[in-house]
N, CA and C atoms as a LAMMPS dump frame, in Angstrom:
ITEM: TIMESTEP
0
ITEM: NUMBER OF ATOMS
318
ITEM: BOX BOUNDS ff ff ff
-5.0000000000000000e+02 5.0000000000000000e+02
-5.0000000000000000e+02 5.0000000000000000e+02
-5.0000000000000000e+02 5.0000000000000000e+02
ITEM: ATOMS id mol type element x y z
1 1 1 N 0.849 -0.984 0.293
2 1 2 C 0.516 0.153 0.052
3 1 3 C 0.966 1.16 -0.123
4 2 1 N 0.684 2.161 -0.786
5 2 2 C 1.088 3.645 -1.088
6 2 3 C 0.817 4.253 0.132
7 3 1 N 1.313 5.231 0.036
8 3 2 C 1.248 6.218 0.785
9 3 3 C 0.352 7.637 0.687
10 4 1 N 0.075 7.312 -1.032
11 4 2 C -0.833 8.751 -1.709
12 4 3 C -1.795 8.786 -1.453
13 5 1 N -2.917 7.731 -1.283
14 5 2 C -4.203 8.332 -0.325
15 5 3 C -4.476 9.393 0.242
16 6 1 N -3.737 8.816 1.204
17 6 2 C -2.929 9.893 2.814
18 6 3 C -2.481 11.225 2.115
19 7 1 N -1.895 11.343 1.29
20 7 2 C -1.518 12.273 0.77
21 7 3 C -2.706 13.011 0.318
22 8 1 N -2.897 12.534 -0.809
23 8 2 C -3.879 12.723 -1.172
24 8 3 C -5.386 13.745 -0.475
25 9 1 N -5.661 12.637 0.367
26 9 2 C -6.702 13.11 1.539
27 9 3 C -6.031 14.362 2.274
28 10 1 N -5.528 13.928 2.662
29 10 2 C -5.01 15.507 3.471
30 10 3 C -4.631 16.844 2.449
31 11 1 N -4.175 16.969 1.077
32 11 2 C -3.754 17.677 0.456
33 11 3 C -5.643 18.41 -0.107
34 12 1 N -6.634 17.294 -0.083
35 12 2 C -7.718 17.887 -0.659
36 12 3 C -8.486 18.847 1.488
37 13 1 N -8.419 18.026 2.357
38 13 2 C -8.63 18.62 3.637
39 13 3 C -8.286 20.091 3.823
40 14 1 N -7.138 20.14 2.939
41 14 2 C -6.102 21.8 3.356
42 14 3 C -6.837 22.48 2.529
43 15 1 N -7.266 22.016 1.005
44 15 2 C -8.166 22.766 0.804
45 15 3 C -9.19 23.379 1.091
46 16 1 N -9.763 22.461 1.677
47 16 2 C -11.436 22.358 1.973
48 16 3 C -11.747 23.315 3.09
49 17 1 N -10.285 23.362 3.663
50 17 2 C -10.303 24.289 5.572
51 17 3 C -9.882 25.449 4.81
52 18 1 N -9.455 26.059 3.326
53 18 2 C -9.257 26.526 2.953
54 18 3 C -10.195 28.615 2.411
55 19 1 N -10.953 27.04 1.852
56 19 2 C -12.287 27.456 0.965
57 19 3 C -13.434 27.459 1.591
58 20 1 N -13.841 26.697 2.645
59 20 2 C -14.902 27.116 3.018
60 20 3 C -15.027 28.23 3.861
61 21 1 N -14.45 28.938 4.55
62 21 2 C -14.842 29.802 5.252
63 21 3 C -14.733 31.087 4.158
64 22 1 N -14.015 30.936 3.134
65 22 2 C -13.764 31.722 2.167
66 22 3 C -15.544 31.638 1.019
67 23 1 N -16.423 30.264 1.108
68 23 2 C -17.364 30.369 0.597
69 23 3 C -18.124 30.912 1.061
70 24 1 N -17.921 30.887 2.635
71 24 2 C -19.769 30.854 3.989
72 24 3 C -19.562 32.575 3.916
73 25 1 N -18.257 32.671 3.62
74 25 2 C -18.373 34.381 4.156
75 25 3 C -18.52 35.525 3.097
76 26 1 N -18.071 34.701 1.678
77 26 2 C -18.817 35.482 0.49
78 26 3 C -19.412 36.047 0.163
79 27 1 N -20.428 35.024 0.678
80 27 2 C -22.455 35.283 0.99
81 27 3 C -22.789 36.652 1.204
82 28 1 N -22.141 37.024 2.12
83 28 2 C -22.687 38.48 3.185
84 28 3 C -22.214 38.497 3.898
85 29 1 N -22.159 39.825 4.763
86 29 2 C -21.448 40.592 5.932
87 29 3 C -21.069 39.692 6.448
88 30 1 N -19.772 39.646 7.31
89 30 2 C -19.567 38.466 8.666
90 30 3 C -20.197 38.837 9.977
91 31 1 N -20.335 37.891 10.314
92 31 2 C -21.369 38.442 11.233
93 31 3 C -20.794 39.542 12.91
94 32 1 N -21.205 39.574 13.863
95 32 2 C -20.858 40.327 14.51
96 32 3 C -19.928 39.871 15.578
97 33 1 N -20.133 38.417 15.76
98 33 2 C -19.494 37.448 17.122
99 33 3 C -17.484 37.564 16.166
100 34 1 N -17.362 37.401 14.811
101 34 2 C -16.637 37.271 14.16
102 34 3 C -15.61 38.259 13.155
103 35 1 N -16.632 40.152 13.711
104 35 2 C -15.815 40.584 13.739
105 35 3 C -15.22 41.184 14.828
106 36 1 N -15.666 40.775 15.513
107 36 2 C -15.427 41.463 17.454
108 36 3 C -14.087 40.358 17.233
109 37 1 N -14.327 38.971 17.292
110 37 2 C -13.065 38.141 16.971
111 37 3 C -12.011 38.89 15.958
112 38 1 N -11.87 39.21 15.284
113 38 2 C -10.987 39.443 14.291
114 38 3 C -10.25 40.627 14.353
115 39 1 N -10.331 41.306 15.401
116 39 2 C -9.589 42.579 15.814
117 39 3 C -8.54 41.652 16.366
118 40 1 N -9.052 40.248 17.947
119 40 2 C -7.879 39.554 18.361
120 40 3 C -7.416 39.027 17.725
121 41 1 N -6.967 38.528 16.249
122 41 2 C -6.145 37.549 15.756
123 41 3 C -5.004 37.855 15.345
124 42 1 N -4.754 38.881 15.306
125 42 2 C -2.513 39.081 14.835
126 42 3 C -2.71 39.194 16.316
127 43 1 N -3.097 40.128 17.819
128 43 2 C -1.824 39.63 18.557
129 43 3 C -1.889 37.995 19.236
130 44 1 N -2.981 37.459 19.205
131 44 2 C -2.762 36.345 19.444
132 44 3 C -1.786 35.28 18.561
133 45 1 N -1.971 36.341 17.186
134 45 2 C -0.172 35.427 16.431
135 45 3 C 0.858 35.39 16.742
136 46 1 N 0.842 36.534 17.085
137 46 2 C 1.893 37.695 17.618
138 46 3 C 2.251 36.716 18.592
139 47 1 N 2.379 36.624 19.457
140 47 2 C 2.266 36.221 20.969
141 47 3 C 2.577 34.489 21.484
142 48 1 N 1.317 33.955 20.46
143 48 2 C 2.249 32.3 19.67
144 48 3 C 3.484 32.216 18.993
145 49 1 N 3.765 33.175 18.279
146 49 2 C 5.194 32.837 17.37
147 49 3 C 6.413 33.401 18.331
148 50 1 N 5.915 34.234 19.249
149 50 2 C 7.323 34.792 20.52
150 50 3 C 7.529 33.76 21.555
151 51 1 N 6.228 33.367 21.88
152 51 2 C 6.309 32.192 23.055
153 51 3 C 6.87 30.963 22.486
154 52 1 N 6.751 30.072 21.192
155 52 2 C 6.996 29.323 20.672
156 52 3 C 8.597 29.457 20.527
157 53 1 N 9.342 30.4 20.014
158 53 2 C 10.475 31.299 20.202
159 53 3 C 11.022 30.913 21.496
160 54 1 N 10.71 32.13 22.087
161 54 2 C 11.617 31.093 24.094
162 54 3 C 10.928 29.986 24.138
163 55 1 N 10.19 29.509 23.915
164 55 2 C 10.301 27.868 24.71
165 55 3 C 11.075 27.123 23.801
166 56 1 N 11.386 27.137 22.84
167 56 2 C 12.214 26.492 21.882
168 56 3 C 14.474 27.027 22.471
169 57 1 N 13.907 28.249 22.403
170 57 2 C 15.653 28.44 23.076
171 57 3 C 15.442 27.672 24.4
172 58 1 N 14.464 28.235 24.829
173 58 2 C 14.721 27.303 26.626
174 58 3 C 15.073 25.645 26.768
175 59 1 N 14.417 25.082 25.712
176 59 2 C 14.75 23.689 25.751
177 59 3 C 16.448 23.384 25.282
178 60 1 N 16.677 24.334 23.505
179 60 2 C 17.717 24.148 23.353
180 60 3 C 18.642 24.375 23.721
181 61 1 N 19.07 25.95 24.22
182 61 2 C 20.109 25.856 24.798
183 61 3 C 20.043 26.593 26.683
184 62 1 N 18.903 25.65 26.892
185 62 2 C 18.129 26.024 28.613
186 62 3 C 18.162 27.745 28.474
187 63 1 N 17.506 27.711 30.031
188 63 2 C 17.107 28.893 30.375
189 63 3 C 17.293 30.769 30.029
190 64 1 N 18.732 30.324 30.481
191 64 2 C 19.562 32.199 30.789
192 64 3 C 19.668 31.717 28.575
193 65 1 N 19.71 30.894 28.121
194 65 2 C 19.29 30.65 26.422
195 65 3 C 18.571 31.573 25.956
196 66 1 N 17.683 31.725 26.555
197 66 2 C 16.516 32.899 25.903
198 66 3 C 16.021 33.449 26.269
199 67 1 N 17.293 34.596 26.557
200 67 2 C 17.266 35.921 26.538
201 67 3 C 17.388 36.708 25.577
202 68 1 N 18.34 36.321 24.593
203 68 2 C 17.728 36.968 23.943
204 68 3 C 16.225 37.116 22.63
205 69 1 N 15.362 36.12 22.721
206 69 2 C 14.121 36.288 22.477
207 69 3 C 12.807 36.685 22.946
208 70 1 N 13.162 35.986 24.304
209 70 2 C 12.757 36.975 25.743
210 70 3 C 12.601 38.495 25.307
211 71 1 N 13.406 39.273 25.582
212 71 2 C 14.23 40.614 25.176
213 71 3 C 13.459 40.45 24.164
214 72 1 N 13.19 40.623 23.15
215 72 2 C 12.727 40.864 21.831
216 72 3 C 11.648 40.38 21.858
217 73 1 N 10.385 39.63 22.562
218 73 2 C 8.979 39.739 22.303
219 73 3 C 8.461 40.3 24.093
220 74 1 N 9.657 40.985 24.795
221 74 2 C 9.041 41.64 25.459
222 74 3 C 9.174 43.273 24.725
223 75 1 N 10.562 43.018 24.141
224 75 2 C 10.239 44.841 23.329
225 75 3 C 9.139 45.1 22.953
226 76 1 N 8.836 43.638 21.466
227 76 2 C 7.572 43.955 21.115
228 76 3 C 6.702 43.988 21.282
229 77 1 N 5.985 43.801 23.306
230 77 2 C 4.663 43.922 23.79
231 77 3 C 4.562 44.93 23.835
232 78 1 N 6.049 45.484 24.959
233 78 2 C 6.507 47.401 25.291
234 78 3 C 6.111 48.349 23.886
235 79 1 N 6.399 47.867 22.902
236 79 2 C 6.658 49.621 21.612
237 79 3 C 4.702 49.175 21.079
238 80 1 N 4.033 47.978 21.108
239 80 2 C 3.114 47.657 20.806
240 80 3 C 2.202 48.006 21.625
241 81 1 N 2.302 48.508 23.105
242 81 2 C 1.54 49.292 23.912
243 81 3 C 1.256 50.364 23.633
244 82 1 N 2.755 51.11 23.607
245 82 2 C 3.46 52.27 23.432
246 82 3 C 2.089 53.471 22.933
247 83 1 N 2.795 52.483 21.38
248 83 2 C 2.343 53.468 19.925
249 83 3 C 0.996 52.279 19.143
250 84 1 N 0.611 51.034 19.542
251 84 2 C -0.98 50.687 18.777
252 84 3 C -0.517 50.55 17.83
253 85 1 N 1.178 50.33 17.228
254 85 2 C 1.364 49.915 15.971
255 85 3 C 1.452 48.872 15.999
256 86 1 N 1.221 47.356 14.933
257 86 2 C 1.731 45.962 15.03
258 86 3 C 3.463 45.544 14.499
259 87 1 N 2.937 46.674 12.667
260 87 2 C 3.991 46.662 12.179
261 87 3 C 5.185 47.654 12.746
262 88 1 N 5.221 48.054 13.68
263 88 2 C 6.295 49.335 14.506
264 88 3 C 6.074 48.302 15.386
265 89 1 N 5.917 47.482 16.458
266 89 2 C 6.033 46.33 17.787
267 89 3 C 6.129 45.157 17.197
268 90 1 N 6.264 44.466 15.437
269 90 2 C 7.476 43.241 15.512
270 90 3 C 8.702 44.181 14.758
271 91 1 N 8.296 44.814 14.354
272 91 2 C 10.292 45.314 13.517
273 91 3 C 10.618 45.886 14.89
274 92 1 N 10.518 46.898 16.033
275 92 2 C 11.295 46.849 16.776
276 92 3 C 11.557 45.227 17.397
277 93 1 N 10.458 44.393 17.977
278 93 2 C 11.304 43.347 18.382
279 93 3 C 12.353 42.299 17.226
280 94 1 N 11.986 42.288 16.105
281 94 2 C 12.721 41.385 15.64
282 94 3 C 14.763 42.7 15.514
283 95 1 N 14.49 43.662 15.243
284 95 2 C 15.359 45.016 15.563
285 95 3 C 16.423 44.111 16.801
286 96 1 N 15.804 43.686 18.303
287 96 2 C 16.444 43.814 18.761
288 96 3 C 16.579 42.126 19.052
289 97 1 N 16.424 40.595 18.493
290 97 2 C 16.11 39.636 18.003
291 97 3 C 17.829 39.733 17.142
292 98 1 N 17.929 40.55 16.14
293 98 2 C 18.487 40.701 15.557
294 98 3 C 19.646 40.725 16.172
295 99 1 N 19.563 41.755 16.037
296 99 2 C 21.019 42.42 17.257
297 99 3 C 21.804 42.23 18.745
298 100 1 N 21.243 41.214 18.71
299 100 2 C 21.043 40.433 20.384
300 100 3 C 21.923 38.987 19.956
301 101 1 N 21.335 38.558 18.577
302 101 2 C 21.671 36.814 18.391
303 101 3 C 23.382 37.126 16.809
304 102 1 N 22.771 38.298 16.047
305 102 2 C 23.914 38.492 15.005
306 102 3 C 25.216 38.572 15.626
307 103 1 N 26.164 37.713 14.923
308 103 2 C 28.085 38.1 15.67
309 103 3 C 28.024 38.691 14.982
310 104 1 N 29.31 39.922 14.901
311 104 2 C 29.521 40.777 14.516
312 104 3 C 30.898 40.009 13.241
313 105 1 N 30.823 40.351 11.9
314 105 2 C 32.252 39.532 11.16
315 105 3 C 32.378 37.565 11.071
316 106 1 N 31.074 37.293 11.597
317 106 2 C 30.271 35.913 11.408
318 106 3 C 30.325 35.574 10.113
């Protein structure tokens, strides 16, 4: 038996998961609950990515090794709270992360 049936089924499910919301929401305006929840999607995604980076660094390098990722996440949070701009928050976090992890001359 080959793996093709499983690959094709996974591909079909992946396409269905992407198309179903498009099809359902293209018929009219989105419901009120979806508009309220939609504003929270980006902060939740950013928080999950930052926490995953810190957790991965802690596992691979120990608790002290996660300092650059944790400091970058804290910077992004602070800039986001002060400015209210997501792009500025992410940019500041990336600048801090790159500044702390890139070795000069490497």
